[in-house]
VOBA-1610 file (N, C-alpha, C; in pm, whole numbers, padded with zeros to 5 digits, always signed):
BEGIN
Met+00217-01718-01831Met+00122-01713-01692Met-00033-01709-01713Arg-00088-01797-01678Arg-00245-01785-01662Arg-00258-01706-01593Thr-00409-01620-01634Thr-00407-01492-01538Thr-00604-01504-01593Glu-00655-01482-01466Glu-00828-01472-01489Glu-00850-01374-01398His-00981-01310-01473His-01049-01199-01453His-01179-01178-01355Asp-01203-01112-01270Asp-01337-01138-01203Asp-01358-01293-01156Tyr-01271-01362-01064Tyr-01276-01469-01023Tyr-01287-01484-00908Glu-01336-01619-00882Glu-01422-01600-00759Glu-01334-01694-00653Leu-01303-01635-00544Leu-01180-01681-00443Leu-01238-01833-00357Lys-01314-01858-00326Lys-01350-01947-00261Lys-01350-02067-00305Lys-01330-02131-00419Lys-01268-02279-00434Lys-01095-02267-00379His-01007-02108-00346His-00935-02192-00337His-00894-02141-00202Thr-00990-02152-00110Thr-00935-02145+00061Thr-01032-02252+00082Thr-00962-02279+00236Thr-01017-02438+00299Thr-01143-02410+00342Phe-01147-02276+00393Phe-01288-02222+00429Phe-01397-02223+00340Gln-01355-02247+00226Gln-01477-02222+00085Gln-01538-02091+00096Ile-01475-02001+00158Ile-01542-01843+00179Ile-01443-01773+00100Gly-01513-01655+00015Gly-01450-01574+00027Gly-01494-01536-00179Gly-01476-01382-00185Gly-01582-01328-00297Gly-01465-01343-00414Lys-01496-01275-00506Lys-01400-01241-00649Lys-01314-01114-00629Ala-01215-01155-00708Ala-01110-01041-00707Ala-01078-00997-00870Glu-01046-00886-00887Glu-01004-00842-01008Glu-00904-00901-01079Thr-00827-00940-01050Thr-00719-01006-01131Thr-00654-01115-01060Val-00658-01266-01095Val-00576-01361-01027Val-00462-01428-01122Cys-00376-01442-01091Cys-00221-01475-01172Cys-00175-01638-01106Phe-00172-01738-01152Phe-00132-01828-01131Phe+00043-01867-01179Pro+00092-01828-01125Pro+00261-01830-01173Pro+00292-02010-01173Ser+00358-02074-01229Ser+00397-02195-01270Ser+00548-02188-01213Thr+00604-02094-01242Thr+00777-02099-01219Thr+00783-01979-01078Ile+00899-01997-01016Ile+00929-01877-00953Ile+00948-01733-01024Asp+01033-01731-01158Asp+01045-01653-01250Asp+00917-01585-01275Glu+00806-01646-01277Glu+00675-01576-01339Glu+00612-01527-01215Leu+00644-01607-01075Leu+00608-01555-00967Leu+00664-01399-00921Glu+00797-01413-00975Glu+00876-01294-00977Glu+00821-01128-01031Gln+00784-01220-01188Gln+00710-01141-01275Gln+00572-01077-01186Ala+00497-01145-01150Ala+00377-01113-01121Ala+00392-01015-01003Leu+00478-01030-00921Leu+00481-00928-00804Leu+00553-00830-00866Asn+00635-00814-00953Asn+00647-00686-01005Asn+00580-00602-01058Glu+00484-00682-01127Glu+00354-00606-01159Glu+00246-00576-01096Tyr+00268-00640-00969Tyr+00153-00644-00870Tyr+00177-00609-00741Pro+00265-00510-00661Pro+00351-00569-00598Pro+00258-00559-00417Asp+00141-00495-00516Asp+00060-00499-00314Asp-00040-00588-00340Ala-00009-00736-00444Ala-00087-00838-00455Ala-00111-00956-00328Leu-00222-00994-00309Leu-00237-01092-00175Leu-00191-01207-00231Val-00118-01244-00182Val-00073-01419-00191Val-00118-01511-00119Leu-00149-01616-00199Leu-00212-01686-00128Leu-00121-01832-00180Gly-00123-01957-00083Gly-00048-02038-00103Gly-00204-02188-00143Asn-00228-02262-00017Asn-00363-02349-00059Asn-00481-02277+00015Gly-00418-02178+00067Gly-00559-02105+00131Gly-00598-02177+00231Ser-00542-02202+00361Ser-00569-02228+00471Ser-00488-02146+00554Asp-00539-02104+00669Asp-00533-02054+00796Asp-00588-01877+00742Val-00666-01872+00649Val-00713-01734+00586Val-00882-01734+00597Leu-00927-01596+00616Leu-01041-01557+00593Leu-01087-01463+00480Ile-01145-01504+00366Ile-01131-01414+00259Ile-01250-01347+00246Ser-01281-01216+00225Ser-01411-01153+00267Ser-01498-01188+00148Ser-01645-01183+00193Ser-01748-01219+00070Ser-01732-01131+00019Ala-01734-01012+00028Ala-01682-00890-00073Ala-01605-00912-00194Gly-01530-00988-00143Gly-01390-01016-00260Gly-01291-00916-00224Val-01172-00908-00322Val-01054-00833-00282Val-01018-00747-00392Glu-01023-00643-00381Glu-00946-00502-00456Glu-00815-00545-00513Gly-00806-00500-00622Gly-00637-00547-00690Gly-00646-00673-00733Ala-00509-00731-00731Ala-00460-00846-00743Ala-00489-00994-00633Val-00475-01100-00693Val-00394-01228-00609Val-00310-01259-00712Ile-00234-01327-00598Ile-00169-01459-00649Ile-00149-01562-00615Ile-00169-01690-00709Ile-00173-01831-00648Ile-00095-01889-00660Thr-00017-01961-00523Thr+00104-02010-00583Thr+00119-02181-00622Thr+00013-02230-00611Thr-00011-02366-00605Thr+00034-02434-00731Glu+00090-02400-00828Glu+00101-02441-00938Glu+00308-02421-00951Ile+00357-02383-00892Ile+00501-02356-00825Ile+00559-02479-00730Ser+00509-02596-00759Ser+00523-02741-00691Ser+00671-02808-00701Asp+00761-02753-00701Asp+00907-02860-00693Asp+00976-02848-00615Tyr+01055-02993-00551Tyr+01123-03040-00447Tyr+01232-03136-00475Lys+01335-03096-00396Lys+01434-03228-00432Lys+01498-03223-00307Ile+01517-03389-00294Ile+01583-03421-00207Ile+01710-03483-00218Asp+01790-03430-00141Asp+01948-03468-00150Asp+02029-03505-00040Gly+02050-03615+00011Gly+02066-03658+00137Gly+01961-03628+00284Thr+02025-03569+00346Thr+01922-03539+00454Thr+01913-03360+00399Lys+01939-03340+00308Lys+01883-03177+00284Lys+01759-03177+00179Val+01667-03072+00187Val+01549-03074+00128Val+01535-02925+00053Phe+01481-02940-00075Phe+01496-02836-00141Phe+01344-02794-00174Ala+01270-02689-00211Ala+01115-02677-00175Ala+01107-02542-00195Thr+01005-02535-00337Thr+00950-02400-00371Thr+00835-02371-00293Cys+00747-02278-00305Cys+00695-02201-00220Cys+00516-02294-00230Gly+00519-02326-00382Gly+00388-02395-00367Gly+00384-02521-00336Val+00439-02603-00305Val+00438-02721-00290Val+00360-02767-00183Lys+00288-02846-00147Lys+00209-02866-00048Lys+00270-02951+00077Ala+00238-02944+00208Ala+00293-02967+00298Ala+00299-03111+00328Pro+00181-03168+00282Pro+00163-03278+00323Pro+00186-03393+00229Ile+00222-03392+00075Ile+00308-03434-00027Ile+00447-03382+00009Leu+00522-03297+00045Leu+00659-03323+00094Leu+00703-03416+00203Ser+00603-03431+00311Ser+00575-03467+00422Ser+00586-03641+00400Arg+00536-03650+00298Arg+00512-03812+00297Arg+00641-03849+00169Ala+00666-03762+00121Ala+00777-03774-00010Ala+00937-03784+00076Val+00943-03713+00225Val+01081-03731+00275Val+01047-03879+00376Ala+00937-03936+00411Ala+00906-04014+00523Ala+00962-04145+00403Glu+00917-04178+00234Glu+00997-04283+00193Glu+01151-04310+00192Glu+01207-04173+00192Glu+01338-04149+00223Glu+01427-04141+00371Gly+01312-04226+00462Gly+01366-04196+00577Gly+01418-04110+00650Leu+01350-03997+00617Leu+01381-03852+00661Leu+01301-03821+00792Ser+01342-03823+00912Ser+01214-03715+01012Ser+01245-03555+01025Gly+01163-03523+01084Gly+01127-03340+01095Gly+01065-03294+01020Phe+00954-03343+00951Phe+00819-03321+00856Phe+00691-03390+00904Glu+00739-03516+00999Glu+00616-03518+01046Glu+00491-03526+01079Phe+00541-03373+01128Phe+00425-03275+01179Phe+00318-03231+01043Met+00378-03200+00948Met+00302-03143+00822Met+00200-03231+00790Leu+00191-03373+00776Leu+00093-03420+00727Leu-00004-03404+00739Gly-00072-03327+00835Gly-00215-03342+00849Gly-00215-03154+00824Ile-00124-03085+00794Ile-00187-02961+00769Ile-00168-02897+00627Pro-00327-02833+00604Pro-00332-02843+00475Pro-00259-02696+00396Gly-00158-02681+00441Gly-00078-02539+00372Gly-00002-02586+00297Ser+00069-02454+00249Ser+00181-02500+00129Ser+00335-02444+00224Ile+00446-02473+00161Ile+00550-02478+00216Ile+00579-02270+00241Gly+00554-02199+00169Gly+00565-02056+00171Gly+00503-02034+00290Gly+00358-02078+00308Gly+00296-02043+00457Gly+00378-02119+00539Met+00377-02221+00576Met+00421-02279+00679Met+00555-02212+00697Val+00637-02154+00607Val+00771-02083+00649Val+00714-01982+00740Tyr+00602-01888+00626Tyr+00577-01760+00659Tyr+00555-01757+00775Met+00496-01841+00883Met+00430-01839+00990Met+00503-01941+01104Asn+00610-02025+01031Asn+00654-02058+01147Asn+00583-02182+01226Ala+00490-02282+01065Ala+00409-02388+01122Ala+00464-02467+01226Ser+00366-02524+01300Ser+00417-02605+01402Ser+00301-02704+01485Ala+00356-02782+01533Ala+00260-02910+01586Ala+00323-03032+01618His+00278-03139+01714His+00367-03237+01760His+00496-03205+01807Ser+00506-03097+01871Ser+00696-03069+01916Ser+00770-03060+01831Gln+00701-03066+01703Gln+00806-03033+01596Gln+00774-02882+01508Ser+00870-02808+01446Ser+00866-02658+01402Ser+00893-02666+01295Val+00858-02574+01163Val+00958-02553+01085Val+01088-02465+01102Ala+01084-02391+01230Ala+01195-02345+01278Ala+01296-02471+01347Asn+01284-02584+01370Asn+01370-02698+01413Asn+01442-02731+01283Val+01415-02710+01190Val+01481-02781+01047Val+01511-02725+00955Phe+01477-02569+00963Phe+01508-02469+00872Phe+01625-02417+00848Val+01685-02421+00692Val+01855-02363+00670Val+01809-02248+00658Ser+01763-02208+00505Ser+01729-02099+00443Ser+01618-02084+00361Cys+01601-01926+00328Cys+01468-01914+00233Cys+01501-01793+00140Lys+01478-01790+00020Lys+01470-01664-00068Lys+01318-01618-00071Val+01357-01473-00029Val+01219-01400-00019Val+01188-01274-00134Tyr+01101-01248-00193Tyr+01109-01125-00254Tyr+01044-01026-00142Asp+01071-00888-00152Asp+01068-00812-00082Asp+01011-00711-00139Pro+00854-00678-00150Pro+00774-00553-00218Pro+00796-00452-00196Ala+00886-00413-00080Ala+00888-00249-00100Ala+01037-00221-00188Thr+01104-00304-00187Thr+01268-00308-00271Thr+01229-00329-00395Lys+01158-00448-00453Lys+01131-00531-00559Lys+01284-00640-00561Lys+01300-00647-00442Lys+01436-00735-00471Lys+01398-00871-00418Val+01464-00990-00464Val+01506-01109-00419Val+01630-01107-00262Leu+01569-01143-00160Leu+01670-01177-00024Leu+01698-01294+00002Glu+01775-01345+00049Glu+01816-01457+00104Glu+01782-01450+00263Leu+01742-01528+00346Leu+01764-01516+00454Leu+01834-01685+00510Lys+01896-01672+00617Lys+01933-01772+00702Lys+01856-01710+00818Lys+01877-01910+00936Lys+01817-01934+01047Lys+01836-01796+01131Asp+01926-01753+01104Asp+01982-01647+01227Asp+01892-01551+01198Asp+01831-01488+01070Asp+01789-01398+01021Asp+01621-01387+01058Met+01594-01534+01061Met+01426-01517+01072Met+01351-01487+01182Glu+01407-01498+01301Glu+01318-01427+01406Glu+01213-01478+01443Phe+01254-01624+01460Phe+01149-01763+01474Phe+01086-01720+01612Glu+00932-01686+01590Glu+00861-01703+01716Glu+00764-01795+01700Tyr+00648-01791+01806Tyr+00536-01899+01789Tyr+00453-01823+01658Arg+00452-01899+01586Arg+00357-01815+01504Arg+00376-01703+01415Lys+00527-01664+01400Lys+00562-01549+01380Lys+00699-01526+01310Thr+00747-01472+01202Thr+00877-01468+01167Thr+00937-01355+01127Val+01012-01336+01095Val+01045-01182+01028Val+00979-01133+00869Ile+00929-01220+00819Ile+00882-01254+00730Ile+00725-01203+00713Ser+00663-01259+00822Ser+00527-01211+00865Ser+00543-01071+00858Lys+00585-01006+00966Lys+00673-00859+01019Lys+00707-00798+00925Lys+00763-00858+00793Lys+00799-00770+00674Lys+00748-00760+00569Lys+00642-00883+00553Lys+00562-00882+00454Lys+00611-00932+00347Tyr+00770-00993+00333Tyr+00783-01091+00272Tyr+00747-01180+00177Val+00774-01223+00096Val+00668-01351-00023Val+00781-01445-00009Val+00793-01552+00076Val+00842-01663+00032Val+00870-01732-00103Leu+00998-01756-00168Leu+00999-01821-00322Leu+01024-01979-00286Asn+01125-02006-00216Asn+01159-02112-00191Asn+01230-02167-00063Ala+01280-02240-00013Ala+01369-02295+00098Ala+01376-02417+00109Glu+01504-02407+00206Glu+01603-02530+00210Glu+01555-02573+00362Phe+01624-02702+00363Phe+01577-02765+00508Phe+01652-02864+00548Glu+01727-02885+00650Glu+01816-03017+00685Glu+01721-03084+00814Leu+01701-03204+00729Leu+01607-03307+00832Leu+01735-03419+00867Thr+01655-03525+00926Thr+01732-03596+01002Thr+01705-03777+00987Lys+01839-03827+00942Lys+01794-03968+00875Lys+01760-04060+01012Ala+01664-04129+00973Ala+01553-04260+01039Ala+01555-04346+00999Asn+01473-04447+01061Asn+01408-04540+01004Asn+01298-04518+00951Ala+01275-04526+00829Ala+01138-04497+00741Ala+01006-04532+00829Glu+00992-04645+00846Glu+00873-04690+00919Glu+00877-04670+01039Asp+00968-04598+01116Asp+00973-04537+01227Asp+00869-04389+01234Val+00940-04330+01114Val+00901-04186+01048Val+00763-04219+01003Lys+00691-04313+00955Lys+00576-04335+00918Lys+00450-04355+01024Ala+00498-04445+01115Ala+00447-04455+01269Ala+00409-04354+01319Leu+00497-04252+01341Leu+00461-04131+01403Leu+00372-04034+01358Met+00399-04006+01208Met+00293-03979+01115Met+00168-04043+01107Gln+00175-04160+01132Gln+00021-04177+01151Gln-00047-04175+01305Arg+00056-04176+01370Arg+00020-04148+01558Arg-00028-03986+01528Asn+00049-03899+01438Asn-00023-03751+01446Asn-00159-03750+01360Ile-00176-03843+01273Ile-00301-03812+01178Ile-00397-03865+01278Glu-00407-03963+01338Glu-00503-03999+01464Glu-00510-03871+01530Phe-00427-03851+01608Phe-00449-03725+01696Phe-00553-03634+01635Arg-00485-03567+01527Arg-00580-03461+01449Arg-00675-03514+01399Lys-00759-03641+01379Lys-00906-03709+01331Lys-00975-03654+01486Gln-00913-03697+01619Gln-00961-03647+01691Gln-00984-03512+01743Lys-00883-03441+01703Lys-00883-03289+01768Lys-00925-03208+01669Gln-00918-03246+01586Gln-00958-03105+01465Gln-01046-03221+01360Pro-01137-03097+01315Pro-01229-03141+01211Pro-01133-03133+01058Ser-01188-03261+00971Ser-01107-03276+00842Ser-01168-03149+00733Leu-01133-03148+00599Leu-01174-03053+00509Leu-01328-03120+00472Ala-01355-03204+00511Ala-01488-03220+00499Ala-01601-03119+00521Leu-01557-03080+00667Leu-01628-02955+00715Leu-01518-02860+00690Pro-01580-02777+00581Pro-01466-02659+00575Pro-01435-02574+00666Asn-01300-02538+00736Asn-01234-02481+00800Asn-01135-02449+00777Ala-01026-02319+00862Ala-00918-02270+00819Ala-00847-02310+00953Gly-00833-02410+01028Gly-00785-02452+01130Gly-00766-02369+01274Ser-00693-02358+01313Ser-00757-02313+01474Ser-00745-02186+01453Val-00842-02112+01529Val-00884-01981+01509Val-00827-01913+01579Phe-00758-01926+01727Phe-00726-01848+01781Phe-00578-01903+01819Lys-00452-01834+01827Lys-00339-01859+01872Lys-00323-01911+02054Asn-00288-01991+02074Asn-00259-02037+02241Asn-00203-01901+02320Pro-00274-01895+02392Pro-00190-01775+02507Pro-00072-01844+02574Glu+00034-01769+02585Glu+00153-01823+02672Glu+00088-01925+02815Asn+00142-02039+02837Asn+00148-02125+02886Asn-00006-02191+02900Asp-00098-02187+02815Asp-00248-02207+02801Asp-00290-02235+02662Ser-00403-02287+02641Ser-00455-02317+02571Ser-00565-02250+02498Ala-00580-02211+02399Ala-00702-02119+02350Ala-00838-02254+02364Gly-00804-02366+02297Gly-00896-02450+02307Gly-00952-02483+02456Arg-00891-02472+02546Arg-00900-02485+02700Arg-00995-02406+02739Leu-00980-02262+02708Leu-01046-02113+02765Leu-01194-02129+02642Leu-01199-02120+02535Leu-01280-02135+02465Leu-01423-02235+02536Glu-01382-02387+02550Glu-01438-02506+02611Glu-01508-02425+02719Lys-01425-02372+02847Lys-01468-02370+02962Lys-01575-02222+02948Ala-01529-02134+02838Ala-01627-02014+02831Ala-01761-02075+02785Gly-01803-02178+02697Gly-01925-02275+02678Gly-01935-02218+02542Val-01850-02219+02427Val-01851-02168+02300Val-01822-02283+02214Lys-01850-02408+02245Lys-01870-02513+02169Lys-02024-02507+02105Ser-02019-02555+01972Ser-02126-02558+01910Ser-02201-02424+01859Lys-02174-02293+01931Lys-02251-02187+01895Lys-02239-02132+01745Met-02364-02052+01720Met-02383-02080+01538Met-02389-01920+01529Ile-02386-01845+01394Ile-02393-01768+01359Ile-02410-01749+01212Gly-02481-01755+01143Gly-02573-01774+01022Gly-02535-01899+00974Gly-02391-01929+00881Gly-02368-02070+00825Gly-02206-02082+00941Ala-02202-02008+00977Ala-02044-02075+01090Ala-02098-02107+01237Lys-01998-02219+01244Lys-02030-02286+01372Lys-01917-02330+01450Val-01869-02289+01583Val-01788-02367+01662Val-01795-02494+01635Trp-01689-02589+01630Trp-01710-02756+01617Trp-01712-02803+01713Glu-01831-02904+01729Glu-01878-02968+01868Glu-01754-03015+01951Asn-01672-03052+01828Asn-01550-03132+01928Asn-01438-03079+01970His-01408-02946+01940His-01273-02894+01981His-01359-02710+01966Ala-01319-02658+02047Ala-01366-02570+02089Ala-01329-02429+02020Asn-01179-02455+01907Asn-01090-02341+01865Asn-01104-02364+01729Phe-01179-02422+01668Phe-01222-02432+01539Phe-01349-02412+01496Ile-01358-02295+01368Ile-01499-02257+01323Ile-01527-02345+01209Val-01626-02413+01165Val-01658-02496+01063Val-01746-02415+00978Asn-01745-02416+00831Asn-01813-02362+00727Asn-01932-02449+00738Ile-02083-02448+00762Ile-02177-02554+00782Ile-02242-02531+00598Gly-02176-02494+00540Gly-02241-02449+00386Gly-02292-02324+00310Tyr-02294-02228+00403Tyr-02325-02116+00386Tyr-02304-01984+00409Ala-02139-02036+00490Ala-02108-01902+00594Ala-02077-01786+00500Thr-02081-01707+00552Thr-01990-01515+00481Thr-01903-01523+00557Ser-01794-01419+00524Ser-01662-01371+00605Ser-01759-01311+00748Asn-01878-01202+00727Asn-01923-01190+00797Asn-02000-01289+00932Asp-02006-01343+00908Asp-02101-01451+01005Asp-01953-01507+01088Val-01827-01550+01012Val-01717-01601+01052Val-01672-01469+01182Leu-01653-01374+01137Leu-01547-01280+01218Leu-01688-01234+01344Arg-01808-01232+01347Arg-01895-01236+01409Arg-01880-01294+01539Leu-01884-01476+01484Leu-01848-01569+01536Leu-01747-01530+01624Met-01588-01528+01592Met-01473-01520+01630Met-01482-01394+01733Tyr-01567-01297+01721Tyr-01580-01198+01819Tyr-01678-01242+01955Lys-01771-01296+01923Lys-01848-01383+02031Lys-01741-01488+02122Met-01680-01536+02024Met-01571-01650+02129Met-01439-01563+02238Tyr-01367-01470+02150Tyr-01293-01357+02192Tyr-01375-01319+02318Ser-01496-01252+02284Ser-01590-01176+02450Ser-01604-01240+02519Glu-01610-01390+02499Glu-01675-01498+02645Glu-01536-01505+02687Val-01448-01544+02617Val-01312-01595+02714Val-01285-01433+02807Lys-01258-01309+02708Lys-01224-01163+02774Lys-01314-01162+02879Thr-01441-01193+02895Thr-01544-01155+02986Thr-01507-01261+03128Arg-01490-01391+03102Arg-01436-01481+03224Arg-01310-01482+03257Tyr-01210-01484+03187Tyr-01060-01500+03230Tyr-00986-01349+03254Thr-01036-01266+03155Thr-00944-01122+03130Thr-00846-01181+03055Ile-00849-01242+02986Ile-00775-01327+02903Ile-00806-01237+02709Glu-00728-01179+02666Glu-00766-01143+02493Glu-00650-01268+02433Leu-00765-01311+02355Leu-00730-01414+02245Leu-00680-01354+02131His-00573-01381+02031His-00508-01311+01918His-00562-01401+01817Pro-00610-01351+01694Pro-00627-01451+01616Pro-00511-01486+01508Glu-00554-01642+01522Glu-00429-01714+01425Glu-00457-01710+01286Ile-00615-01677+01245Ile-00664-01680+01107Ile-00618-01521+01080Lys-00594-01513+00926Lys-00565-01370+00887Lys-00699-01377+00794Phe-00731-01206+00804Phe-00864-01120+00738Phe-00817-01050+00609Phe-00851-01107+00516Phe-00827-00995+00382Phe-00935-01000+00312Gly-00910-00868+00269Gly-01044-00854+00171Gly-01137-00742+00209Ile-01215-00704+00114Ile-01317-00550+00142Ile-01387-00576+00213Ala-01385-00512+00335Ala-01432-00493+00491Ala-01553-00409+00481Asn-01663-00444+00503Asn-01753-00365+00576Asn-01750-00307+00712Glu-01813-00220+00756Glu-01781-00124+00869Glu-01782-00240+01013Glu-01886-00304+01012Glu-01877-00420+01122Glu-01762-00507+01115Glu-01725-00555+00966Glu-01600-00654+00977Glu-01516-00582+01033Lys-01481-00444+00993Lys-01330-00363+01030Lys-01364-00340+01175Glu-01432-00332+01196Glu-01470-00310+01360Glu-01391-00427+01472Ile-01450-00527+01436Ile-01441-00691+01470Ile-01317-00695+01483Trp-01271-00696+01340Trp-01118-00735+01332Trp-01020-00632+01398Asn-01029-00523+01400Asn-00960-00442+01468Asn-00967-00447+01610Thr-01080-00523+01682Thr-01067-00497+01806Thr-01017-00676+01855Ile-01015-00768+01749Ile-00946-00903+01807Ile-00825-00906+01788Asn-00817-00847+01646Asn-00660-00842+01603Asn-00522-00733+01644Asn-00557-00649+01768Asn-00551-00547+01847Asn-00395-00614+01887
//
């Protein structure tokens, strides 16, 4: 298993923000991943590095990056995938087989492990709709568990996996047979929508900053609160959608967190609604970063 030391993490995050980690493991098989998790049970596990903000001061201890564990199999309408498979690659593969259910994944720069972990969703589709089972590693017991759909406690951006800090090893899905051209047409419509509503990774970002409140839109609230184009350091609220922060080239984790606090505070002051972050923050935090994260992640 390839292992690096004193290794910079920003090249592995879609935000392109992140300091160094003492040890970074790159397992290429599930067995190697289990080996790394046994050796470093407290490691931070990353897939494609989307939906996360890594401290510019780095991460203490070990980090495990799963992107080299990228095997998948399509058997009729069943799809089996390991945790490191990139969601857009799997979305295109099943489309070629005339399978529907993964169209929403095409524009999401995450890995299957992360998609299952957070019950990713978009365009009226979600992981929960097509999920059959998965195997996870439990760091507390150092055991591998199999979870069925009824075990998952699927909610908006939340599962039993995220609650118990399990690590997804692989997953099985059941898709629906459909006309391949219809599937590809829906994927194209989804991509066109995303181009209008979300920044491409040419503008480094971590996806939606805040979760949608029940029966409302975080983007709508943030836009009405007047945060579009606000900047702190190298972090800027995207001018086309107020629920995205882009790294304009030199942003630090402190810049992003201070801007998140500004966004959170404007909405709370105007509407007495407390937004909750969709982005997860990891790493060595200074006192200001700890205070901000504890406030907005209540």
